[in-house]
Each structure stands twice: as structure tokens, then as C-alpha cells.
PyMOL Python script that loads the backbone (N, CA, C, O; Angstrom):
from pymol import cmd

cmd.read_pdbstr("""\
ATOM      1  N   MET A   1      13.478 201.320 150.016  1.00  0.00           N
ATOM      2  CA  MET A   1      13.622 202.541 149.743  1.00  0.00           C
ATOM      3  C   MET A   1      14.957 202.907 149.568  1.00  0.00           C
ATOM      4  O   MET A   1      15.249 203.886 148.882  1.00  0.00           O
ATOM      5  N   LEU A   2      15.763 202.243 150.100  1.00  0.00           N
ATOM      6  CA  LEU A   2      17.357 202.487 149.892  1.00  0.00           C
ATOM      7  C   LEU A   2      17.517 202.035 148.459  1.00  0.00           C
ATOM      8  O   LEU A   2      18.313 202.632 147.734  1.00  0.00           O
ATOM      9  N   LYS A   3      16.690 200.846 147.932  1.00  0.00           N
ATOM     10  CA  LYS A   3      17.131 200.468 146.723  1.00  0.00           C
ATOM     11  C   LYS A   3      16.715 201.297 145.587  1.00  0.00           C
ATOM     12  O   LYS A   3      17.297 201.178 144.509  1.00  0.00           O
ATOM     13  N   ASN A   4      15.544 202.305 145.781  1.00  0.00           N
ATOM     14  CA  ASN A   4      15.152 203.490 144.679  1.00  0.00           C
ATOM     15  C   ASN A   4      16.100 204.578 145.172  1.00  0.00           C
ATOM     16  O   ASN A   4      16.226 205.300 144.184  1.00  0.00           O
ATOM     17  N   MET A   5      16.674 204.980 145.943  1.00  0.00           N
ATOM     18  CA  MET A   5      17.725 205.428 146.123  1.00  0.00           C
ATOM     19  C   MET A   5      19.066 205.520 145.542  1.00  0.00           C
ATOM     20  O   MET A   5      19.627 206.554 145.177  1.00  0.00           O
ATOM     21  N   MET A   6      19.546 204.246 145.493  1.00  0.00           N
ATOM     22  CA  MET A   6      20.825 203.951 145.147  1.00  0.00           C
ATOM     23  C   MET A   6      20.040 203.616 143.523  1.00  0.00           C
ATOM     24  O   MET A   6      21.072 203.725 142.861  1.00  0.00           O
ATOM     25  N   LEU A   7      19.304 203.399 142.814  1.00  0.00           N
ATOM     26  CA  LEU A   7      18.407 203.472 141.402  1.00  0.00           C
ATOM     27  C   LEU A   7      18.379 204.736 141.145  1.00  0.00           C
ATOM     28  O   LEU A   7      19.057 204.957 140.142  1.00  0.00           O
ATOM     29  N   LEU A   8      17.774 205.958 141.709  1.00  0.00           N
ATOM     30  CA  LEU A   8      18.185 207.298 141.395  1.00  0.00           C
ATOM     31  C   LEU A   8      19.561 207.897 141.431  1.00  0.00           C
ATOM     32  O   LEU A   8      19.696 208.753 140.557  1.00  0.00           O
ATOM     33  N   LEU A   9      20.474 207.733 142.072  1.00  0.00           N
ATOM     34  CA  LEU A   9      21.900 207.723 141.934  1.00  0.00           C
ATOM     35  C   LEU A   9      22.629 206.920 140.934  1.00  0.00           C
ATOM     36  O   LEU A   9      23.753 207.196 140.515  1.00  0.00           O
ATOM     37  N   ILE A  10      21.981 206.005 140.614  1.00  0.00           N
ATOM     38  CA  ILE A  10      22.868 205.456 139.098  1.00  0.00           C
ATOM     39  C   ILE A  10      22.464 206.156 137.858  1.00  0.00           C
ATOM     40  O   ILE A  10      23.126 206.375 136.843  1.00  0.00           O
ATOM     41  N   SER A  11      21.475 206.403 138.093  1.00  0.00           N
ATOM     42  CA  SER A  11      20.182 206.752 136.696  1.00  0.00           C
ATOM     43  C   SER A  11      21.034 208.557 136.555  1.00  0.00           C
ATOM     44  O   SER A  11      21.471 209.125 135.555  1.00  0.00           O
ATOM     45  N   LEU A  12      20.994 208.932 137.750  1.00  0.00           N
ATOM     46  CA  LEU A  12      21.622 210.598 137.226  1.00  0.00           C
ATOM     47  C   LEU A  12      22.989 210.408 136.917  1.00  0.00           C
ATOM     48  O   LEU A  12      23.455 211.175 136.074  1.00  0.00           O
ATOM     49  N   THR A  13      23.768 209.520 137.434  1.00  0.00           N
ATOM     50  CA  THR A  13      25.284 209.410 136.899  1.00  0.00           C
ATOM     51  C   THR A  13      25.326 209.295 135.698  1.00  0.00           C
ATOM     52  O   THR A  13      25.877 209.954 134.816  1.00  0.00           O
ATOM     53  N   VAL A  14      24.338 207.883 135.702  1.00  0.00           N
ATOM     54  CA  VAL A  14      24.958 207.745 133.964  1.00  0.00           C
ATOM     55  C   VAL A  14      24.366 209.041 133.527  1.00  0.00           C
ATOM     56  O   VAL A  14      25.359 209.717 133.258  1.00  0.00           O
ATOM     57  N   ALA A  15      22.821 210.107 133.200  1.00  0.00           N
ATOM     58  CA  ALA A  15      22.499 210.842 132.524  1.00  0.00           C
ATOM     59  C   ALA A  15      23.776 212.184 132.507  1.00  0.00           C
ATOM     60  O   ALA A  15      23.967 212.972 131.581  1.00  0.00           O
ATOM     61  N   LEU A  16      24.287 212.140 133.415  1.00  0.00           N
ATOM     62  CA  LEU A  16      24.898 213.096 133.661  1.00  0.00           C
ATOM     63  C   LEU A  16      26.563 213.100 132.748  1.00  0.00           C
ATOM     64  O   LEU A  16      27.252 213.789 131.995  1.00  0.00           O
ATOM     65  N   GLY A  17      26.528 211.694 133.533  1.00  0.00           N
ATOM     66  CA  GLY A  17      28.169 211.167 132.291  1.00  0.00           C
ATOM     67  C   GLY A  17      27.278 211.075 130.827  1.00  0.00           C
ATOM     68  O   GLY A  17      28.373 210.703 130.407  1.00  0.00           O
ATOM     69  N   ALA A  18      26.608 211.058 129.959  1.00  0.00           N
ATOM     70  CA  ALA A  18      26.284 210.824 128.725  1.00  0.00           C
ATOM     71  C   ALA A  18      26.215 212.413 128.389  1.00  0.00           C
ATOM     72  O   ALA A  18      26.843 212.840 127.420  1.00  0.00           O
ATOM     73  N   GLY A  19      25.544 213.166 129.098  1.00  0.00           N
ATOM     74  CA  GLY A  19      25.491 214.525 128.766  1.00  0.00           C
ATOM     75  C   GLY A  19      27.223 215.128 128.696  1.00  0.00           C
ATOM     76  O   GLY A  19      27.652 215.916 127.852  1.00  0.00           O
ATOM     77  N   GLU A  20      27.804 214.670 129.529  1.00  0.00           N
ATOM     78  CA  GLU A  20      29.370 215.420 129.569  1.00  0.00           C
ATOM     79  C   GLU A  20      29.871 214.617 128.286  1.00  0.00           C
ATOM     80  O   GLU A  20      30.370 215.448 127.528  1.00  0.00           O
ATOM     81  N   ALA A  21      29.921 213.728 127.902  1.00  0.00           N
ATOM     82  CA  ALA A  21      30.122 212.857 126.687  1.00  0.00           C
ATOM     83  C   ALA A  21      29.663 213.723 125.405  1.00  0.00           C
ATOM     84  O   ALA A  21      30.412 214.363 124.667  1.00  0.00           O
ATOM     85  N   MET A  22      28.148 213.588 125.301  1.00  0.00           N
ATOM     86  CA  MET A  22      27.810 214.443 124.206  1.00  0.00           C
ATOM     87  C   MET A  22      28.656 215.668 124.446  1.00  0.00           C
ATOM     88  O   MET A  22      29.461 215.751 123.518  1.00  0.00           O
ATOM     89  N   LEU A  23      28.787 216.529 125.198  1.00  0.00           N
ATOM     90  CA  LEU A  23      29.065 218.197 125.058  1.00  0.00           C
ATOM     91  C   LEU A  23      30.636 217.878 124.383  1.00  0.00           C
ATOM     92  O   LEU A  23      31.050 218.470 123.387  1.00  0.00           O
ATOM     93  N   ARG A  24      31.225 217.088 124.943  1.00  0.00           N
ATOM     94  CA  ARG A  24      32.934 216.784 124.842  1.00  0.00           C
ATOM     95  C   ARG A  24      32.844 216.547 122.970  1.00  0.00           C
ATOM     96  O   ARG A  24      33.652 216.973 122.145  1.00  0.00           O
ATOM     97  N   MET A  25      31.433 215.637 122.684  1.00  0.00           N
ATOM     98  CA  MET A  25      31.909 215.119 121.152  1.00  0.00           C
ATOM     99  C   MET A  25      31.458 216.346 120.341  1.00  0.00           C
ATOM    100  O   MET A  25      32.229 216.472 119.390  1.00  0.00           O
ATOM    101  N   PHE A  26      30.518 217.289 120.344  1.00  0.00           N
ATOM    102  CA  PHE A  26      30.019 218.145 119.600  1.00  0.00           C
ATOM    103  C   PHE A  26      30.219 219.471 120.154  1.00  0.00           C
ATOM    104  O   PHE A  26      29.348 220.265 119.799  1.00  0.00           O
ATOM    105  N   THR A  27      31.307 220.042 121.087  1.00  0.00           N
ATOM    106  CA  THR A  27      31.838 221.152 120.962  1.00  0.00           C
ATOM    107  C   THR A  27      33.081 221.251 121.084  1.00  0.00           C
ATOM    108  O   THR A  27      33.671 220.172 121.140  1.00  0.00           O
ATOM    109  N   PRO A  28      33.901 222.469 121.167  1.00  0.00           N
ATOM    110  CA  PRO A  28      35.549 221.924 121.047  1.00  0.00           C
ATOM    111  C   PRO A  28      35.477 222.443 122.315  1.00  0.00           C
ATOM    112  O   PRO A  28      34.750 223.282 122.848  1.00  0.00           O
ATOM    113  N   PHE A  29      36.817 221.442 122.848  1.00  0.00           N
ATOM    114  CA  PHE A  29      37.162 221.360 124.192  1.00  0.00           C
ATOM    115  C   PHE A  29      38.235 221.374 124.468  1.00  0.00           C
ATOM    116  O   PHE A  29      38.889 220.380 124.153  1.00  0.00           O
ATOM    117  N   PRO A  30      38.963 222.566 125.225  1.00  0.00           N
ATOM    118  CA  PRO A  30      38.161 223.374 126.343  1.00  0.00           C
ATOM    119  C   PRO A  30      37.502 223.940 125.461  1.00  0.00           C
ATOM    120  O   PRO A  30      37.700 223.901 124.247  1.00  0.00           O
ATOM    121  N   ILE A  31      36.729 224.464 126.006  1.00  0.00           N
ATOM    122  CA  ILE A  31      35.576 225.774 125.471  1.00  0.00           C
ATOM    123  C   ILE A  31      36.657 226.904 125.116  1.00  0.00           C
ATOM    124  O   ILE A  31      37.640 227.078 125.837  1.00  0.00           O
ATOM    125  N   GLY A  32      36.425 227.634 124.005  1.00  0.00           N
ATOM    126  CA  GLY A  32      37.223 228.885 123.688  1.00  0.00           C
ATOM    127  C   GLY A  32      38.495 228.833 123.592  1.00  0.00           C
ATOM    128  O   GLY A  32      38.904 229.956 123.296  1.00  0.00           O
ATOM    129  N   THR A  33      39.195 228.212 123.678  1.00  0.00           N
ATOM    130  CA  THR A  33      40.790 228.216 123.859  1.00  0.00           C
ATOM    131  C   THR A  33      41.504 228.015 121.998  1.00  0.00           C
ATOM    132  O   THR A  33      42.667 228.248 121.667  1.00  0.00           O
ATOM    133  N   ARG A  34      40.582 227.622 121.254  1.00  0.00           N
ATOM    134  CA  ARG A  34      41.192 227.467 120.196  1.00  0.00           C
ATOM    135  C   ARG A  34      41.119 228.916 119.009  1.00  0.00           C
ATOM    136  O   ARG A  34      41.403 228.991 117.813  1.00  0.00           O
ATOM    137  N   THR A  35      40.745 229.657 119.730  1.00  0.00           N
ATOM    138  CA  THR A  35      41.142 230.897 118.970  1.00  0.00           C
ATOM    139  C   THR A  35      41.580 231.919 119.194  1.00  0.00           C
ATOM    140  O   THR A  35      41.350 232.895 118.479  1.00  0.00           O
ATOM    141  N   HIS A  36      42.232 231.951 120.112  1.00  0.00           N
ATOM    142  CA  HIS A  36      42.812 233.283 120.762  1.00  0.00           C
ATOM    143  C   HIS A  36      44.097 232.992 121.540  1.00  0.00           C
ATOM    144  O   HIS A  36      44.633 233.910 122.161  1.00  0.00           O
ATOM    145  N   ARG A  37      44.692 231.582 121.536  1.00  0.00           N
ATOM    146  CA  ARG A  37      46.017 231.346 121.985  1.00  0.00           C
ATOM    147  C   ARG A  37      47.054 230.696 121.131  1.00  0.00           C
ATOM    148  O   ARG A  37      46.713 229.812 120.345  1.00  0.00           O
ATOM    149  N   SER A  38      48.208 231.048 121.225  1.00  0.00           N
ATOM    150  CA  SER A  38      49.123 230.456 120.050  1.00  0.00           C
ATOM    151  C   SER A  38      50.571 229.902 121.667  1.00  0.00           C
ATOM    152  O   SER A  38      51.093 230.439 122.645  1.00  0.00           O
ATOM    153  N   ILE A  39      50.576 228.964 121.170  1.00  0.00           N
ATOM    154  CA  ILE A  39      51.943 227.878 121.738  1.00  0.00           C
ATOM    155  C   ILE A  39      53.063 228.992 121.897  1.00  0.00           C
ATOM    156  O   ILE A  39      53.469 229.747 121.013  1.00  0.00           O
ATOM    157  N   ASP A  40      53.488 228.925 123.272  1.00  0.00           N
ATOM    158  CA  ASP A  40      54.705 229.444 123.879  1.00  0.00           C
ATOM    159  C   ASP A  40      55.556 228.837 124.507  1.00  0.00           C
ATOM    160  O   ASP A  40      55.306 228.441 125.645  1.00  0.00           O
ATOM    161  N   GLU A  41      56.979 228.582 123.808  1.00  0.00           N
ATOM    162  CA  GLU A  41      57.980 227.596 124.593  1.00  0.00           C
ATOM    163  C   GLU A  41      58.230 227.967 126.123  1.00  0.00           C
ATOM    164  O   GLU A  41      58.500 227.078 126.930  1.00  0.00           O
ATOM    165  N   LYS A  42      58.156 228.982 126.408  1.00  0.00           N
ATOM    166  CA  LYS A  42      58.465 229.418 127.752  1.00  0.00           C
ATOM    167  C   LYS A  42      57.149 229.373 128.983  1.00  0.00           C
ATOM    168  O   LYS A  42      57.316 229.042 130.157  1.00  0.00           O
ATOM    169  N   TYR A  43      55.523 229.901 128.201  1.00  0.00           N
ATOM    170  CA  TYR A  43      54.803 229.813 129.196  1.00  0.00           C
ATOM    171  C   TYR A  43      53.924 228.697 129.084  1.00  0.00           C
ATOM    172  O   TYR A  43      53.156 228.308 129.964  1.00  0.00           O
ATOM    173  N   GLY A  44      54.094 228.162 127.849  1.00  0.00           N
ATOM    174  CA  GLY A  44      52.946 227.307 127.208  1.00  0.00           C
ATOM    175  C   GLY A  44      51.924 227.695 126.297  1.00  0.00           C
ATOM    176  O   GLY A  44      51.720 227.139 125.218  1.00  0.00           O
ATOM    177  N   TYR A  45      51.389 228.503 126.679  1.00  0.00           N
ATOM    178  CA  TYR A  45      50.506 229.673 125.619  1.00  0.00           C
ATOM    179  C   TYR A  45      50.606 231.002 125.766  1.00  0.00           C
ATOM    180  O   TYR A  45      51.147 231.441 126.780  1.00  0.00           O
ATOM    181  N   ARG A  46      50.170 231.749 124.915  1.00  0.00           N
ATOM    182  CA  ARG A  46      50.005 233.132 125.013  1.00  0.00           C
ATOM    183  C   ARG A  46      48.779 233.627 124.049  1.00  0.00           C
ATOM    184  O   ARG A  46      48.246 232.798 123.312  1.00  0.00           O
ATOM    185  N   LEU A  47      48.326 235.030 124.061  1.00  0.00           N
ATOM    186  CA  LEU A  47      47.110 235.341 123.357  1.00  0.00           C
ATOM    187  C   LEU A  47      47.836 235.464 121.876  1.00  0.00           C
ATOM    188  O   LEU A  47      49.019 235.761 121.714  1.00  0.00           O
ATOM    189  N   ASP A  48      46.995 235.209 120.956  1.00  0.00           N
ATOM    190  CA  ASP A  48      47.678 235.366 119.623  1.00  0.00           C
ATOM    191  C   ASP A  48      47.306 236.711 119.089  1.00  0.00           C
ATOM    192  O   ASP A  48      46.258 237.331 118.911  1.00  0.00           O
ATOM    193  N   PRO A  49      48.685 236.931 118.888  1.00  0.00           N
ATOM    194  CA  PRO A  49      49.008 238.609 118.135  1.00  0.00           C
ATOM    195  C   PRO A  49      48.176 238.865 117.162  1.00  0.00           C
ATOM    196  O   PRO A  49      47.744 240.010 117.296  1.00  0.00           O
ATOM    197  N   ALA A  50      47.706 238.284 116.153  1.00  0.00           N
ATOM    198  CA  ALA A  50      46.815 237.972 115.142  1.00  0.00           C
ATOM    199  C   ALA A  50      45.311 238.789 115.455  1.00  0.00           C
ATOM    200  O   ALA A  50      44.489 239.374 114.750  1.00  0.00           O
ATOM    201  N   LEU A  51      45.448 238.470 116.959  1.00  0.00           N
ATOM    202  CA  LEU A  51      43.812 239.169 117.110  1.00  0.00           C
ATOM    203  C   LEU A  51      43.778 240.924 116.865  1.00  0.00           C
ATOM    204  O   LEU A  51      42.767 241.620 116.768  1.00  0.00           O
ATOM    205  N   GLY A  52      45.083 241.328 116.810  1.00  0.00           N
ATOM    206  CA  GLY A  52      44.803 242.979 116.589  1.00  0.00           C
ATOM    207  C   GLY A  52      44.974 243.759 117.897  1.00  0.00           C
ATOM    208  O   GLY A  52      45.603 244.817 117.898  1.00  0.00           O
ATOM    209  N   ASP A  53      44.580 243.396 118.698  1.00  0.00           N
ATOM    210  CA  ASP A  53      44.624 244.378 119.802  1.00  0.00           C
ATOM    211  C   ASP A  53      45.697 243.698 121.021  1.00  0.00           C
ATOM    212  O   ASP A  53      45.673 244.168 122.159  1.00  0.00           O
ATOM    213  N   VAL A  54      46.444 242.781 120.734  1.00  0.00           N
ATOM    214  CA  VAL A  54      47.122 241.985 121.676  1.00  0.00           C
ATOM    215  C   VAL A  54      48.661 242.504 121.100  1.00  0.00           C
ATOM    216  O   VAL A  54      48.841 242.465 119.883  1.00  0.00           O
ATOM    217  N   GLY A  55      49.293 242.781 121.614  1.00  0.00           N
ATOM    218  CA  GLY A  55      50.874 243.326 121.581  1.00  0.00           C
ATOM    219  C   GLY A  55      51.824 242.048 121.373  1.00  0.00           C
ATOM    220  O   GLY A  55      51.436 240.888 121.513  1.00  0.00           O
ATOM    221  N   LYS A  56      53.039 242.407 121.041  1.00  0.00           N
ATOM    222  CA  LYS A  56      53.744 241.137 121.004  1.00  0.00           C
ATOM    223  C   LYS A  56      54.189 240.501 121.973  1.00  0.00           C
ATOM    224  O   LYS A  56      54.763 239.469 121.625  1.00  0.00           O
ATOM    225  N   ALA A  57      54.162 240.709 123.199  1.00  0.00           N
ATOM    226  CA  ALA A  57      54.412 240.397 124.736  1.00  0.00           C
ATOM    227  C   ALA A  57      53.485 239.283 124.654  1.00  0.00           C
ATOM    228  O   ALA A  57      53.933 238.203 125.039  1.00  0.00           O
ATOM    229  N   GLY A  58      52.189 239.319 124.200  1.00  0.00           N
ATOM    230  CA  GLY A  58      50.962 238.844 124.336  1.00  0.00           C
ATOM    231  C   GLY A  58      50.076 239.272 125.401  1.00  0.00           C
ATOM    232  O   GLY A  58      49.467 238.606 126.238  1.00  0.00           O
ATOM    233  N   PHE A  59      50.127 240.469 125.207  1.00  0.00           N
ATOM    234  CA  PHE A  59      48.746 240.942 126.290  1.00  0.00           C
ATOM    235  C   PHE A  59      47.869 242.029 125.394  1.00  0.00           C
ATOM    236  O   PHE A  59      48.145 242.807 124.481  1.00  0.00           O
ATOM    237  N   ARG A  60      46.939 241.758 125.964  1.00  0.00           N
ATOM    238  CA  ARG A  60      46.136 242.513 125.313  1.00  0.00           C
ATOM    239  C   ARG A  60      46.215 244.171 125.601  1.00  0.00           C
ATOM    240  O   ARG A  60      45.903 244.623 126.703  1.00  0.00           O
ATOM    241  N   ASP A  61      46.532 244.773 124.824  1.00  0.00           N
ATOM    242  CA  ASP A  61      46.758 246.223 124.888  1.00  0.00           C
ATOM    243  C   ASP A  61      46.613 247.050 123.477  1.00  0.00           C
ATOM    244  O   ASP A  61      47.352 247.173 122.501  1.00  0.00           O
ATOM    245  N   PRO A  62      45.746 247.392 123.709  1.00  0.00           N
ATOM    246  CA  PRO A  62      45.231 248.294 121.936  1.00  0.00           C
ATOM    247  C   PRO A  62      46.513 248.737 121.553  1.00  0.00           C
ATOM    248  O   PRO A  62      47.342 248.865 122.454  1.00  0.00           O
ATOM    249  N   PRO A  63      46.846 249.002 120.373  1.00  0.00           N
ATOM    250  CA  PRO A  63      47.729 249.895 119.721  1.00  0.00           C
ATOM    251  C   PRO A  63      47.380 251.713 119.822  1.00  0.00           C
ATOM    252  O   PRO A  63      46.454 252.360 119.332  1.00  0.00           O
ATOM    253  N   GLY A  64      48.604 252.162 120.705  1.00  0.00           N
ATOM    254  CA  GLY A  64      47.925 253.639 120.253  1.00  0.00           C
ATOM    255  C   GLY A  64      47.404 253.926 121.435  1.00  0.00           C
ATOM    256  O   GLY A  64      46.988 255.083 121.499  1.00  0.00           O
ATOM    257  N   ALA A  65      47.218 253.010 122.820  1.00  0.00           N
ATOM    258  CA  ALA A  65      46.445 253.629 124.000  1.00  0.00           C
ATOM    259  C   ALA A  65      47.207 254.973 124.515  1.00  0.00           C
ATOM    260  O   ALA A  65      46.357 255.795 124.858  1.00  0.00           O
ATOM    261  N   GLY A  66      48.551 255.471 124.683  1.00  0.00           N
ATOM    262  CA  GLY A  66      49.177 256.581 124.676  1.00  0.00           C
ATOM    263  C   GLY A  66      49.013 257.020 126.330  1.00  0.00           C
ATOM    264  O   GLY A  66      48.684 258.168 126.627  1.00  0.00           O
ATOM    265  N   HIS A  67      49.283 255.963 127.381  1.00  0.00           N
ATOM    266  CA  HIS A  67      49.742 256.096 128.654  1.00  0.00           C
ATOM    267  C   HIS A  67      51.099 255.736 128.968  1.00  0.00           C
ATOM    268  O   HIS A  67      51.901 254.952 128.461  1.00  0.00           O
ATOM    269  N   ASP A  68      51.124 256.320 129.689  1.00  0.00           N
ATOM    270  CA  ASP A  68      52.626 256.747 130.625  1.00  0.00           C
ATOM    271  C   ASP A  68      53.162 255.490 131.323  1.00  0.00           C
ATOM    272  O   ASP A  68      54.340 255.577 131.669  1.00  0.00           O
ATOM    273  N   PHE A  69      52.734 254.708 131.510  1.00  0.00           N
ATOM    274  CA  PHE A  69      52.559 253.307 132.765  1.00  0.00           C
ATOM    275  C   PHE A  69      51.750 252.365 132.149  1.00  0.00           C
ATOM    276  O   PHE A  69      50.726 252.627 131.517  1.00  0.00           O
ATOM    277  N   GLN A  70      52.289 251.102 132.367  1.00  0.00           N
ATOM    278  CA  GLN A  70      50.957 249.722 132.493  1.00  0.00           C
ATOM    279  C   GLN A  70      51.220 249.514 133.021  1.00  0.00           C
ATOM    280  O   GLN A  70      52.385 249.626 133.401  1.00  0.00           O
ATOM    281  N   VAL A  71      49.836 248.739 133.786  1.00  0.00           N
ATOM    282  CA  VAL A  71      49.529 247.951 135.285  1.00  0.00           C
ATOM    283  C   VAL A  71      49.097 246.740 134.152  1.00  0.00           C
ATOM    284  O   VAL A  71      48.647 246.815 133.008  1.00  0.00           O
ATOM    285  N   ALA A  72      49.508 245.433 135.157  1.00  0.00           N
ATOM    286  CA  ALA A  72      48.693 243.785 134.518  1.00  0.00           C
ATOM    287  C   ALA A  72      47.805 243.751 135.299  1.00  0.00           C
ATOM    288  O   ALA A  72      47.933 244.064 136.483  1.00  0.00           O
ATOM    289  N   ALA A  73      46.719 243.351 134.751  1.00  0.00           N
ATOM    290  CA  ALA A  73      45.333 242.932 135.522  1.00  0.00           C
ATOM    291  C   ALA A  73      45.411 241.773 135.136  1.00  0.00           C
ATOM    292  O   ALA A  73      45.400 241.437 133.952  1.00  0.00           O
ATOM    293  N   ILE A  74      45.515 240.882 136.282  1.00  0.00           N
ATOM    294  CA  ILE A  74      45.638 239.071 136.421  1.00  0.00           C
ATOM    295  C   ILE A  74      44.037 238.514 136.709  1.00  0.00           C
ATOM    296  O   ILE A  74      43.308 238.943 137.603  1.00  0.00           O
ATOM    297  N   GLY A  75      43.771 237.706 135.960  1.00  0.00           N
ATOM    298  CA  GLY A  75      42.364 237.289 136.182  1.00  0.00           C
ATOM    299  C   GLY A  75      41.959 235.845 135.144  1.00  0.00           C
ATOM    300  O   GLY A  75      42.604 235.010 134.510  1.00  0.00           O
ATOM    301  N   ASP A  76      40.448 236.154 135.426  1.00  0.00           N
ATOM    302  CA  ASP A  76      39.754 235.193 134.320  1.00  0.00           C
ATOM    303  C   ASP A  76      39.359 235.800 133.040  1.00  0.00           C
ATOM    304  O   ASP A  76      39.927 236.794 132.587  1.00  0.00           O
ATOM    305  N   SER A  77      38.442 235.235 132.494  1.00  0.00           N
ATOM    306  CA  SER A  77      37.618 235.682 131.354  1.00  0.00           C
ATOM    307  C   SER A  77      36.645 236.933 130.988  1.00  0.00           C
ATOM    308  O   SER A  77      36.265 237.515 129.973  1.00  0.00           O
ATOM    309  N   MET A  78      36.402 237.037 132.832  1.00  0.00           N
ATOM    310  CA  MET A  78      36.066 238.534 132.956  1.00  0.00           C
ATOM    311  C   MET A  78      36.861 239.509 132.670  1.00  0.00           C
ATOM    312  O   MET A  78      36.544 240.402 131.885  1.00  0.00           O
ATOM    313  N   THR A  79      38.524 239.418 133.568  1.00  0.00           N
ATOM    314  CA  THR A  79      39.350 239.933 133.040  1.00  0.00           C
ATOM    315  C   THR A  79      39.517 240.614 132.068  1.00  0.00           C
ATOM    316  O   THR A  79      39.468 241.836 131.930  1.00  0.00           O
ATOM    317  N   TYR A  80      39.816 239.432 131.039  1.00  0.00           N
ATOM    318  CA  TYR A  80      40.073 239.663 129.406  1.00  0.00           C
ATOM    319  C   TYR A  80      39.200 239.837 128.753  1.00  0.00           C
ATOM    320  O   TYR A  80      39.547 240.180 127.623  1.00  0.00           O
ATOM    321  N   GLY A  81      37.786 239.749 128.944  1.00  0.00           N
ATOM    322  CA  GLY A  81      36.658 240.708 128.534  1.00  0.00           C
ATOM    323  C   GLY A  81      36.015 239.678 127.329  1.00  0.00           C
ATOM    324  O   GLY A  81      35.350 240.146 126.405  1.00  0.00           O
ATOM    325  N   ASN A  82      36.202 238.714 127.412  1.00  0.00           N
ATOM    326  CA  ASN A  82      35.691 237.318 126.304  1.00  0.00           C
ATOM    327  C   ASN A  82      34.283 238.306 125.966  1.00  0.00           C
ATOM    328  O   ASN A  82      33.542 239.028 126.633  1.00  0.00           O
ATOM    329  N   ASN A  83      34.374 237.938 124.724  1.00  0.00           N
ATOM    330  CA  ASN A  83      33.014 238.337 123.693  1.00  0.00           C
ATOM    331  C   ASN A  83      32.999 240.065 123.657  1.00  0.00           C
ATOM    332  O   ASN A  83      32.110 240.695 123.084  1.00  0.00           O
ATOM    333  N   VAL A  84      34.207 240.735 124.414  1.00  0.00           N
ATOM    334  CA  VAL A  84      34.233 241.906 123.485  1.00  0.00           C
ATOM    335  C   VAL A  84      35.327 242.537 123.167  1.00  0.00           C
ATOM    336  O   VAL A  84      36.341 242.024 123.638  1.00  0.00           O
ATOM    337  N   ASP A  85      35.501 243.618 122.434  1.00  0.00           N
ATOM    338  CA  ASP A  85      37.064 243.993 122.048  1.00  0.00           C
ATOM    339  C   ASP A  85      37.767 244.833 123.326  1.00  0.00           C
ATOM    340  O   ASP A  85      37.197 245.277 124.323  1.00  0.00           O
ATOM    341  N   SER A  86      38.860 244.887 123.053  1.00  0.00           N
ATOM    342  CA  SER A  86      39.335 245.291 124.413  1.00  0.00           C
ATOM    343  C   SER A  86      38.906 246.479 125.186  1.00  0.00           C
ATOM    344  O   SER A  86      38.653 246.476 126.391  1.00  0.00           O
ATOM    345  N   ALA A  87      38.842 247.555 124.340  1.00  0.00           N
ATOM    346  CA  ALA A  87      38.566 249.083 124.832  1.00  0.00           C
ATOM    347  C   ALA A  87      36.977 248.640 125.775  1.00  0.00           C
ATOM    348  O   ALA A  87      36.485 249.394 126.615  1.00  0.00           O
ATOM    349  N   HIS A  88      36.489 247.513 125.454  1.00  0.00           N
ATOM    350  CA  HIS A  88      35.517 247.171 126.890  1.00  0.00           C
ATOM    351  C   HIS A  88      35.450 246.329 127.491  1.00  0.00           C
ATOM    352  O   HIS A  88      34.523 245.704 128.007  1.00  0.00           O
ATOM    353  N   SER A  89      36.900 246.214 127.456  1.00  0.00           N
ATOM    354  CA  SER A  89      37.061 245.531 129.163  1.00  0.00           C
ATOM    355  C   SER A  89      37.514 246.082 130.343  1.00  0.00           C
ATOM    356  O   SER A  89      38.263 247.058 130.342  1.00  0.00           O
ATOM    357  N   TRP A  90      37.052 245.441 131.546  1.00  0.00           N
ATOM    358  CA  TRP A  90      37.093 246.536 132.575  1.00  0.00           C
ATOM    359  C   TRP A  90      38.397 246.763 132.551  1.00  0.00           C
ATOM    360  O   TRP A  90      38.482 247.991 132.529  1.00  0.00           O
ATOM    361  N   PRO A  91      39.759 246.190 132.541  1.00  0.00           N
ATOM    362  CA  PRO A  91      41.080 247.059 132.778  1.00  0.00           C
ATOM    363  C   PRO A  91      41.264 248.087 132.179  1.00  0.00           C
ATOM    364  O   PRO A  91      41.942 249.013 132.626  1.00  0.00           O
ATOM    365  N   LEU A  92      40.610 248.087 130.922  1.00  0.00           N
ATOM    366  CA  LEU A  92      40.967 249.687 130.343  1.00  0.00           C
ATOM    367  C   LEU A  92      39.859 250.070 130.201  1.00  0.00           C
ATOM    368  O   LEU A  92      39.801 250.742 129.172  1.00  0.00           O
ATOM    369  N   LEU A  93      38.846 249.996 130.738  1.00  0.00           N
ATOM    370  CA  LEU A  93      38.420 251.048 131.569  1.00  0.00           C
ATOM    371  C   LEU A  93      38.308 251.705 132.770  1.00  0.00           C
ATOM    372  O   LEU A  93      37.786 252.787 133.041  1.00  0.00           O
ATOM    373  N   SER A  94      38.786 251.018 133.345  1.00  0.00           N
ATOM    374  CA  SER A  94      39.210 251.345 134.545  1.00  0.00           C
ATOM    375  C   SER A  94      40.149 252.416 134.952  1.00  0.00           C
ATOM    376  O   SER A  94      40.214 252.947 136.061  1.00  0.00           O
ATOM    377  N   ARG A  95      41.196 252.773 133.427  1.00  0.00           N
ATOM    378  CA  ARG A  95      42.355 253.407 133.095  1.00  0.00           C
ATOM    379  C   ARG A  95      41.810 254.949 132.807  1.00  0.00           C
ATOM    380  O   ARG A  95      42.538 255.941 132.791  1.00  0.00           O
ATOM    381  N   GLN A  96      40.679 254.944 132.631  1.00  0.00           N
ATOM    382  CA  GLN A  96      39.362 256.218 132.247  1.00  0.00           C
ATOM    383  C   GLN A  96      39.435 257.002 133.116  1.00  0.00           C
ATOM    384  O   GLN A  96      38.680 257.974 133.136  1.00  0.00           O
TER     385      GLN A  96
END
""", "prot")
cmd.dss("prot")
cmd.show_as("cartoon", "prot")
cmd.util.cbc("prot")
cmd.orient("prot")
């Protein structure tokens, strides 16, 4: 029984390791960082201003938003609004 459990554990470890290696070989890693970041000497990276809705400071704020104040929303890809334009991200929607 112990021998079978060890064999199962080793098989799972090898299979997961092979899957991880294949993902790293065939997908850009880390995922999603090549298209929207630029190198910054002070902070390491910031959002690329070439995206269109990213300001000079590297924040995602569409031009002409016309607000009297600014609030910084700190978070992950849900806060950034991956795969949507900035008009549909929750920080901008919460302003309205």
C-alpha cells in the first residue's frame, strides 16, 4: 500500500512538473506582462503610455475624464481591468 502511494505521488509530481515546463516553453511567461509595461528606473515598471488611456505618470486614466479630484485604486488585474478598456474598469465605473 505504501509503495503504491509513493508511486502515485511521484507520478503526480512528474506530470505536474512536465505540464509546468510545457506551459513555460509555449506561452510568454510571466503571462500578460509583455504588452502593457515599460521599464521605469525608480519603480521597476509602469504602464506603457503607448496604450492610449495611460497618462504620463503611468496610471490608467482616460484623457478628458474631467474630474475635479483623483483617487488611486490599488489592486490586481481586476482593478486594472484586464481585457477591457478603461471605461469598463471598476475604478472608472465607480466614479459615475
